[in-house]
Phi, psi and omega in degrees: 000314180297325179296322178295315179298319179297316181296319178297316179297319180297318180293320179296318179299313179298316180296317178299315178297317181297317179295321180294320179292318179298321180294315179297318179296319178295316181297320179294317180293321179296317179295318180298316179297315178302318179292327178288321181288324180220087183299140176297159179307133178091350179268145178286157174293141180285155173284166178300322180294317178295321180294316176301319179296319179298317177297316181300313182294318178299316179296317179298316181291324176297318177296319177298317179295319177300316181296316182291342177260008180055043179256123179288145176297154179297146178279138177265135180292000000 
């Protein structure tokens, strides 16, 4: 019985850590995209390639966050 409880706690901890990391990665990607869309004063305008990369990474991190929370992607009509 104790082994089962330990295993559950370990899985929850790992899940919690995974969710926290996914959230931080999404927040970083979101901030990077925001800075690319509206660069702070003194920052150069992003190239088209940099902007595409920011969108790609933000989308990827959002999907990762959705997966760790077991949320299905929205259905497309």
